N, C-alpha and C positions, 0 to 999 in steps of 0.2 A: 246613429248606428253604434253598436257595441264596440268597445275597444277589444283588441285581441286578448289581452291579459284578463280582462273581466270575463270574457267568454270562456276562456280556458279554466278559470277558477270556478265558474258556474258548472261547467261540464264535470270537473273533478268532484265538486261537492255533490252533484246529482248522482254520479256513479257511486260515491261512498254511501249516500243515503239509500240507494237502491240495493246495495249489497247487504246492508244491515237490515235484517227483517224487523218490521215494525209490528204493532198490534194487529193490523189487518191481516198480514201474512200468517202470523201465529194463530189467529182466530180461524182462518181458513184451513190451515193444516190440522189444527185440533179437531175441527168439525169433520174433516175428511177422514182422519184416522179413527175417530170414535164412532162415526155414523155412516161412513161410506161416501161414494162419489156424488150421489145426489145432494147430500147435505153440503158437501164442499162446493158444488156448483151454485147452490142457493146462497151460500155465504158469500161467494164471489160476486153474485148478482147484487146482493145487498151492499157490499163494499162499493160497487160501481154506482149504485144509487146514492150512497153517501158522498161519492166524488161529485156527482151531479149537484148535490146540495152545496158543496164547496165552490163549484163553478158559478152557480147562481149567486152565492154570497160574494164572490169576487166581482161579478158583474155589478153588484150594488155597492161595492166598496167596503164590505165587511172585512175582507181579508187584509186590506190595507190598514184598517183600524187595528186588527190583531198585530200587525207588524209594528205599528207605531206606539201602541199602548202595552206596556209591560204587564200591567195588571189584567187587562183583558186577555192577553195571551196566557198568563198564569192561571186565570180562571178556567179557560178551556182546557189547559194542560191538566190541572188538578181534577176537573170533572171527568176527563177521560181516564185518568189513573184510578179515580174512585170507582168508576163504572167497571173497569177491568178487574179491580179488586173484588167488587161485589159479585161479578160473574164467577170468579175463582172460589170465593168463600161459599157461594151458593152451590157450586158443583161439589165441594168437599162435604157440605152438610146434608146434601140430598141423600136420602136413604135409597139404596138400590137393592133389589132382591137378588140374591145370588142365582146364577143360572142353574136350572135344575138338571140340565144335561150338557155334556161337553159340546162346545160349538154353538150353543144357544146364545143369542145376543141380548144384552140388557135393553131396557126400555128406550125407545127412540124419541127424540124431541120432535115436536111438530116443525115442519119446514117453514111455516110462516113465522114461528118464534125465532128460528135461526135467521131468517131474512131480516126481521125487525132488529134483532141484536146486532147483526153485522152492519146495518145502517148506522146505528148508534156508535159502534166501534170506530167507524171511519169519520163520522161527523165530529166526534170528540177527539180526533187525532190532530193535534196542532202541526205535526210534521207535514200533513197533507195541505193544510192551509198555507204553509210557507211557500209552496210552489204555485199558488194561485194568487 
């Protein structure tokens, strides 16, 4: 059984990490704001599929490998950061046509692309692996 002090520290650390938005929350908010509710819901579904990947990895002991190996943890951390940087640079470099009329929305991303990106955002998030 857990000691009371260990349990209290775990609860406090969990609450702190939940309050600080991570890449998954930022990605969902960005998709929701830029493309609407449907895109935000698809991004949320992709994040949950990424969580399932972490659950399966934990069942096979991959998460414990990340916890004990600093280099493996850093590899996942830097891959995740590189992927988020790639997404940001790509969005800045993408040429968008100006809206021809007020209120006209810019080109929308395919929902499957949003789903695929959100899975990668969560799979490459080492913060998620820490809790599995």
